[in-house]
C-alpha positions in Angstrom: 0.5 -13.7 17.8 -2.4 -15.0 15.8 -3.0 -12.8 12.7 -6.5 -11.3 12.6 -7.0 -12.0 8.9 -9.5 -9.7 7.1 -12.1 -11.3 4.8 -14.1 -9.5 2.1 -17.4 -8.2 3.4 -19.3 -10.1 0.6 -20.0 -13.8 0.5 -21.3 -15.6 -2.5 -23.6 -18.1 -1.0 -25.4 -20.0 -3.7 -27.3 -22.2 -1.3 -29.0 -24.5 -3.8 -26.0 -25.3 -5.9 -23.6 -25.5 -2.9 -25.9 -27.9 -1.1 -26.3 -30.0 -4.2 -22.6 -30.3 -4.7 -21.7 -30.6 -1.0 -24.7 -32.5 0.4 -22.8 -35.7 0.5 -19.8 -33.9 1.9 -21.7 -32.5 4.9 -23.1 -35.9 5.8 -19.7 -37.5 5.6 -17.7 -34.5 6.5 -14.8 -35.2 8.8 -16.2 -33.9 12.0 -13.2 -32.2 13.4 -13.7 -30.9 16.9 -11.9 -27.8 18.0 -8.6 -28.8 19.4 -7.5 -28.3 22.9 -4.1 -28.1 21.3 -2.3 -28.7 24.5 -0.6 -32.0 24.9 1.6 -32.9 27.8 5.3 -33.4 27.1 6.1 -37.0 26.4 3.0 -38.3 28.3 1.6 -41.7 27.5 -1.6 -41.4 25.5 -3.9 -42.8 28.2 -2.5 -40.3 30.7 -2.8 -37.5 28.3 -6.5 -38.3 27.6 -7.2 -38.6 31.3 -5.9 -35.2 32.2 -7.7 -33.4 29.4 -11.0 -31.9 30.5 -14.0 -31.0 28.5 -14.8 -27.7 30.3 -13.8 -24.7 28.1 -10.7 -22.9 29.1 -10.0 -25.2 32.0 -6.8 -24.8 34.0 -5.7 -28.3 33.1 -5.1 -27.2 29.5 -2.7 -24.5 30.6 -1.0 -27.0 32.9 -0.4 -29.2 29.8 1.2 -26.3 28.0 3.6 -25.9 30.9 4.9 -29.4 30.2 6.2 -32.0 32.7 9.7 -31.7 34.2 11.2 -35.2 34.8 14.5 -34.8 36.6 16.7 -32.5 38.6 18.6 -31.2 35.6 15.4 -30.3 33.7 14.0 -28.6 36.7 17.0 -26.3 37.0 16.8 -25.7 33.2 13.2 -24.8 33.5 13.8 -22.4 36.4 16.5 -20.6 34.4 14.4 -20.3 31.3 11.3 -19.1 33.2 13.5 -16.4 34.9 14.8 -15.2 31.6 11.4 -15.2 29.9 9.9 -13.2 32.8 12.8 -10.8 32.6 12.1 -10.4 28.9 8.4 -9.8 29.6 9.4 -7.0 32.0 11.8 -5.5 29.4 9.1 -5.4 26.8 6.5 -4.0 29.2 8.9 -1.3 30.4 9.6 -0.3 26.7 5.8 -0.3 26.0 4.7 1.7 29.0 7.5 4.3 28.5 6.5 4.7 24.9 2.9 5.2 25.8 3.8 7.9 28.3 6.4 9.5 26.0 3.8 9.7 23.2 1.2 11.2 25.5 -1.2 8.3 25.0 -2.2 7.8 28.6 -3.6 11.2 29.3 -7.4 10.8 29.6 -8.8 14.0 31.1 -11.0 12.3 33.7 -12.9 15.4 34.7 -13.8 16.2 31.1 -14.7 12.6 30.5 -17.1 12.5 33.4 -18.6 15.7 32.3 -19.1 14.3 28.8 -20.9 11.3 30.3 -23.2 13.5 32.3 -24.3 15.2 29.1 -24.5 11.9 27.1 -21.5 12.9 25.0 -19.9 9.5 24.4 -16.4 10.5 23.2 -13.7 8.0 22.4 -12.0 8.9 25.7 -15.2 8.3 27.6 -15.8 5.0 25.9 -12.2 4.0 26.6 -12.4 4.9 30.3 -15.7 3.0 30.5 -14.1 -0.1 29.0 -11.3 0.2 31.5 -13.7 0.5 34.4 -15.8 -2.4 33.1 -12.8 -4.7 32.7 -11.7 -3.8 36.3 -14.7 -5.7 37.6 -17.7 -5.1 39.7 -16.3 -2.1 41.6 -19.4 0.0 42.5 -19.8 3.7 43.2 -18.0 3.8 46.5 -15.0 1.9 45.1 -14.8 4.3 42.1 -15.1 7.3 44.4 -12.0 6.0 46.2 -10.3 5.4 42.9 -11.0 8.9 41.7 -9.7 10.3 45.0 -6.5 8.6 44.2 -6.5 10.0 40.8 -7.2 13.5 42.0 -3.9 13.4 44.0 -2.1 13.5 40.6 -2.2 16.1 37.9 -5.7 15.4 36.8 -8.1 18.2 37.6 -11.1 17.3 39.8 -14.7 18.3 39.0 -15.9 21.4 40.7 -17.7 19.7 43.5 -17.6 16.3 45.2 -21.3 15.9 44.7 -20.9 16.3 41.0 -18.1 13.8 41.0 -20.0 11.1 42.9 -23.2 11.8 40.8 -21.3 11.5 37.5 -19.5 8.4 38.8 -22.7 6.8 39.8 -24.1 7.3 36.4 -21.0 5.8 34.8 -21.0 2.8 37.2 -24.7 2.4 36.6 -24.1 2.2 32.8 -21.3 -0.4 33.2 -23.4 -2.6 35.5 -26.8 -2.1 33.8 -26.0 -4.4 30.9 -26.9 -7.9 31.9 -27.6 -11.2 30.2 -31.3 -12.1 29.9 -32.5 -15.5 31.2 -32.8 -16.7 27.7 -29.4 -15.5 27.0 -29.6 -14.8 23.3 -28.4 -11.2 23.7 -27.0 -9.1 26.5 -29.6 -6.3 26.9 -29.4 -2.9 28.6 -31.5 -2.6 31.7 -31.3 1.2 31.9 -32.5 2.1 28.4 -32.7 5.8 29.4 -29.0 6.1 29.9 -27.4 3.5 27.7 -27.4 4.2 24.1 -24.6 3.6 21.6 -22.2 2.4 24.3 -24.4 -0.5 25.1 -22.9 -2.3 22.1 -19.6 -2.5 23.8 -21.0 -4.2 26.9 -23.1 -6.6 25.0 -19.7 -8.2 24.1 -18.7 -8.3 27.8 -17.2 -11.7 28.7 -17.4 -12.6 32.4 -15.0 -14.9 34.2 -16.4 -18.2 35.4 -14.2 -18.1 38.5 -14.5 -14.7 40.0 -16.0 -11.2 39.5 -13.6 -10.4 36.8 -14.6 -9.7 33.2 -13.2 -8.5 29.9 -15.0 -5.8 28.0 -13.6 -5.6 24.4 -14.2 -2.3 22.6 -14.7 -1.7 18.9 -13.1 1.4 17.5 -15.4 3.9 15.8 -14.9 4.6 12.1 -13.8 8.1 12.8 -11.1 7.1 15.3 -7.5 6.8 14.2 -6.7 3.2 13.6 -3.2 2.4 14.9 -0.9 -0.2 13.5 -2.5 -3.6 13.9 -0.8 -5.2 16.9 -2.6 -8.4 16.2 -0.4 -8.9 13.2 2.8 -8.7 15.4 3.1 -7.8 19.0 6.1 -5.5 18.4 4.0 -3.1 16.3 2.8 -1.7 19.7 6.3 -0.3 20.2 8.0 2.7 18.5 10.0 1.6 15.5 13.4 2.7 17.0 12.8 0.4 20.0 12.1 -2.8 18.1 15.7 -3.8 17.2 16.6 -3.7 20.9 13.6 -5.8 21.8 14.5 -8.3 19.0 18.0 -8.7 20.3 16.7 -9.4 23.8 14.3 -12.0 22.4 17.2 -13.6 20.4 19.0 -14.2 23.7 16.0 -16.1 25.0 15.6 -18.0 21.7 19.2 -19.2 21.9 18.7 -20.6 25.4 15.4 -22.2 24.4 17.1 -23.9 21.4 19.8 -25.4 23.6 17.1 -26.7 25.9 15.0 -28.1 23.1 17.9 -30.0 21.7 18.4 -31.6 25.1 14.7 -32.1 25.9 12.8 -32.5 22.7 10.0 -34.1 24.6 9.3 -31.1 26.8 6.2 -29.4 25.4 6.8 -26.2 27.3 10.3 -25.7 25.9 9.1 -26.6 22.4 6.1 -24.3 22.7 8.0 -21.3 24.0 10.7 -21.7 21.4 8.1 -21.6 18.6 6.3 -18.6 20.3 9.5 -16.5 20.6 10.5 -17.2 17.0 7.1 -16.2 15.7 7.1 -13.0 17.8 10.5 -12.2 16.4 9.1 -12.3 12.9 10.8 -15.6 11.9 8.0 -18.1 11.0 10.3 -20.3 8.9 12.6 -21.0 11.9 9.4 -21.5 13.9 8.3 -24.2 11.5 11.7 -25.9 11.7 11.5 -25.7 15.5 8.0 -27.2 15.6 9.2 -30.1 13.4 11.8 -30.9 16.1 9.1 -31.2 18.8 8.6 -34.7 20.3 6.0 -33.8 22.9 3.1 -35.8 21.3 1.2 -35.5 18.1 -1.6 -33.2 19.5 0.7 -30.5 20.8 3.5 -30.7 18.2 1.1 -30.6 15.2 -0.6 -27.6 16.9 2.7 -25.8 17.1 3.4 -26.7 13.5 0.1 -25.4 12.4 0.6 -22.2 14.4 4.0 -21.6 12.8 2.6 -22.3 9.3 -0.3 -19.9 9.9 2.0 -17.1 11.0 4.0 -17.6 7.9 1.0 -17.3 5.7 0.9 -21.0 4.6 -2.8 -21.5 5.1 -3.1 -25.0 3.5 -0.2 -26.4 5.5 -1.6 -24.9 8.7 -5.0 -26.4 8.1 -3.5 -29.8 7.5 -1.4 -29.7 10.7 -4.3 -28.5 12.8 -6.5 -31.3 11.5 -3.8 -33.9 12.4 -3.7 -32.4 15.9 -7.4 -32.7 16.2 -7.6 -36.2 14.9 -4.9 -37.2 17.4 -6.7 -35.6 20.4 -10.2 -36.7 19.6 -10.0 -40.2 17.9 -13.3 -42.0 17.2 -14.4 -43.9 20.3 -12.4 -41.9 22.8 -13.8 -40.7 26.1 -13.3 -37.1 25.0 -16.0 -36.1 22.4 -15.3 -32.6 21.2 -13.5 -29.5 22.5 -16.5 -27.4 23.6 -14.6 -24.1 23.2 -15.8 -24.1 19.6 -19.2 -23.2 21.1 -18.0 -19.8 22.3 -18.6 -18.6 18.7 -22.3 -19.2 19.1 -24.8 -16.8 20.8 -25.4 -17.4 24.5 -28.6 -19.3 24.1 -27.3 -21.5 21.3 -24.1 -22.2 23.3 -26.1 -23.4 26.3 -28.1 -25.7 24.0 -25.0 -27.1 22.3 -23.6 -28.2 25.7 -26.8 -30.2 26.4 -26.5 -32.3 23.2 -25.1 -35.8 23.2 -21.7 -36.7 21.8 -22.8 -37.6 18.3 -24.9 -34.4 18.0 -22.0 -32.3 19.2 -19.6 -33.8 16.6 -22.2 -33.2 13.9 -22.7 -29.6 15.1 -19.0 -28.8 15.1 -18.6 -30.3 11.6 -21.4 -28.1 10.3 -20.0 -25.0 12.1 -16.6 -25.3 10.3 -18.3 -26.2 6.9 -20.5 -23.2 7.0 -17.9 -20.8 8.4 -15.3 -21.4 5.7 -15.0 -18.0 4.0 -13.8 -19.2 0.6 -15.0 -22.7 -0.5 -13.0 -22.4 -3.7 -9.7 -22.1 -1.8 -8.2 -25.2 -0.3 -8.2 -25.2 3.5 -10.5 -23.5 6.0 -9.2 -20.2 7.2 -11.8 -19.8 10.0 -10.9 -23.2 11.4 -7.2 -22.4 11.1 -7.5 -19.1 12.9 -9.5 -20.7 15.8 -6.8 -23.2 16.4 -4.0 -20.7 15.9 -5.5 -18.4 18.5 -6.0 -21.3 20.9 -2.3 -22.3 20.5 -1.1 -18.8 21.0 -3.3 -18.3 24.1 -2.0 -21.5 25.6 1.6 -20.5 25.1 1.1 -17.1 26.8 -1.3 -18.4 29.6 1.5 -20.8 30.7 2.7 -17.7 32.6 0.8 -15.6 35.1 1.6 -12.5 33.0 3.1 -11.9 29.6 4.3 -8.6 28.0 1.0 -6.8 28.7 -1.8 -9.1 29.8 -2.5 -10.9 33.2 -3.6 -14.5 32.7 -4.1 -15.5 36.3 -7.5 -16.7 37.5 -7.8 -13.8 39.8 -7.5 -11.5 36.8 -10.3 -13.1 34.8 -7.7 -15.1 32.8 -10.4 -17.5 31.5 -12.4 -14.5 30.2 -9.3 -13.1 28.5 -8.7 -16.5 26.8 -12.3 -16.6 25.6 -12.0 -13.0 24.3 -8.9 -13.8 22.2 -10.3 -17.1 20.8 -13.6 -15.4 19.9 -12.4 -12.1 18.4 -8.6 -12.6 17.8 -5.8 -10.6 19.1 -6.8 -6.9 19.6 -5.9 -4.3 17.0 -4.8 -2.0 19.8 -4.2 -2.3 23.6 -4.7 0.9 25.6 -3.1 1.4 29.0 -4.3 4.2 31.3 -1.0 4.9 33.0 0.4 4.3 36.5 -2.1 6.6 38.2 -5.1 4.8 36.6 -3.6 1.5 37.7 -3.3 2.8 41.2 -6.9 4.0 41.2 -8.3 0.7 40.0 -6.1 -1.2 42.5 -7.6 1.0 45.3 -11.1 0.4 44.0 -10.8 -3.3 43.8 -9.1 -3.6 47.2 -11.9 -1.6 48.8 -14.3 -4.2 47.5 -12.2 -7.1 48.8 -10.9 -8.0 45.3 -7.3 -8.5 44.4 -5.7 -5.9 42.2 -4.3 -7.0 38.8 -2.5 -4.0 37.2 -1.9 -3.2 34.4 -5.5 -2.5 33.4 -5.8 -2.4 29.7 -8.5 -2.2 27.0 -8.8 -4.7 24.2 -9.7 -2.6 21.1 -10.7 -3.9 17.7 -10.8 -2.4 14.2 -14.4 -2.0 12.9 -13.6 -4.0 9.8 -13.4 -7.3 11.7 -16.2 -9.6 10.4 -17.9 -12.6 11.9 -18.2 -15.7 9.7 -20.2 -18.1 11.9 -23.9 -18.2 10.9 -26.8 -18.2 13.3 -27.7 -21.5 15.0 -30.8 -22.1 12.9 -28.7 -22.1 9.7 -26.2 -24.4 11.3 -28.9 -26.9 12.3 -30.7 -26.6 9.0 -28.2 -25.7 6.3 -30.3 -26.7 3.4 -32.8 -23.9 4.1 -30.2 -21.3 5.1 -30.4 -17.8 3.7 -27.7 -15.2 3.1 -29.1 -13.1 6.0 -28.2 -16.0 8.3 -24.6 -14.8 8.1 -24.8 -11.5 10.1 -21.1 -10.7 9.7 -21.0 -7.8 12.1 -23.4 -8.9 14.8 -22.3 -7.8 18.3 -22.1 -11.2 20.0 -19.7 -13.1 17.8 
C-alpha cells in the first residue's frame, strides 16, 4: 500500500527568492503529466496509446493492469493465479472480520446513536454510522427504516417507539443528503444549516461515482479519538499481531506461484504487477524492486512498478526518477494523449472543471506548476508529492484489477471509480471500520429496496487528523509569482 507520508505543518515559502532562483526553471520545467501508470503487457506502442483514455479513472486503465493473455497455456496460468489470489483475499478478510468481532470493534449501539443524533450530540460512533450510511448510497428514509428493521432482529435494542425511530432516521438521512455541491462547485455546502454543524465537514469531502448512485464518504478522526496503527503504512497492521505470521505464510505461497509465472511470462503486466504488489504487502520492498526490474511489459508500466517498489522501500529519489521515466514514456511530446487528467482531482471542484476546458499546452503547463508548487521540500532531491500520487495510482490499479480485494469492493456497481479517486486524493486510510454482518445485511436490504445492488462489506475510510494538503489554491498555481503563504491551506476540507 502507498505510505501516507507525514510532512511538517510548516512551510518556508520565501516567494521572492524562490521565484528569482527558479523562475527559469518553471518556464522550462519538464511538464510531467500524472501517469496513468498502466501499460498493457507487451503491447505495441501504437496499440497502447490507442487504448489509453483521457477520462479520469476510466475502466480501460484497469483493463491494462489486468494484462493481455496470449495463448492457452497463459490463460490456464492466469485462471490458476486468479483463483489463488482470490482465495488469499478471502483468507485475509476472514482474519480481519474475526479480529474486529473478537475485539468488540463492530458494536455500534444504534439506538443510542440515533438518540444522540436527535439531540445534536455528534459522538464518534454517530459520525462513523453516518459515514457508513453515506457511503452506502442514496438510500432514503424508507430504505433505512427497512435496514433498521433488519438490525432490530439482532441483539441491538430498538428505540422506544417506531415513530421515534423513523423520525430520528429521517433526520439522519436528511443530514446525509443535505450536503450538495453548488452550481459553481467551489465547495460542497450544507443545505440544511439548522441541522448540519460539525459533521458537515465530513460530507464536504464526499466523492460521488460517475457511473451510479454510489459514493465514498471519507471521515477524519477527531483529535480526541484513539488513533489506531496506521494501516496505510502496511495493510497487515489492520490485523492482530499474532495473526500476521500466518497471513504472511499464505501470501508467500502466492508469491512463489507469481514468481514462476513471471519467469515464464515476463511480458505479462498483470503477473509482474501482482508479484510486486504481494512482495510489498509482505514487507519485502527490496525483492519488489528486483521483481519490477524483471518486468518486460512496457516502459510505462514497468517503470511505474519500479517507482512503487522504491517508494515503499523509502528510496524517494529513485522512486521519483522511475515515475518520471514512466510519465515520459506514456506522454511523449507530440503524442495524441496530452496529460493524465487525474492530477486535477487535487484541485477544488470549480478549478477542476476549468482545468478540463483548457487546451493541451495549457494543461501541460498547469500540471507542471502543480508539481512544482506542491513539492514539500525544495532543498531535498525529488518531489515527494508527485511520487506519492504516482505510487497511489499504481497501488490502486493493482487492486482494482480485481472486483474485490482484502476489504474493498472495486466494481463499478460499488462506486469503484469514487474509491479510486478517494485513495489517489487522500492516500490509503489510517483505519478502515466495518460495522459487522448485521450492519452489512441492513445496508443490503436498504439498497435492494431502492433497486440498487448490494456491495457488502460496507466500510468507512478514516484518516488521521495530521494529514496535510500540499497543493495550493488555483490562483497561486496560475500566478505563482504573486502567491502568498496563505495560498497553501494545508488542512482545507476539499483536498
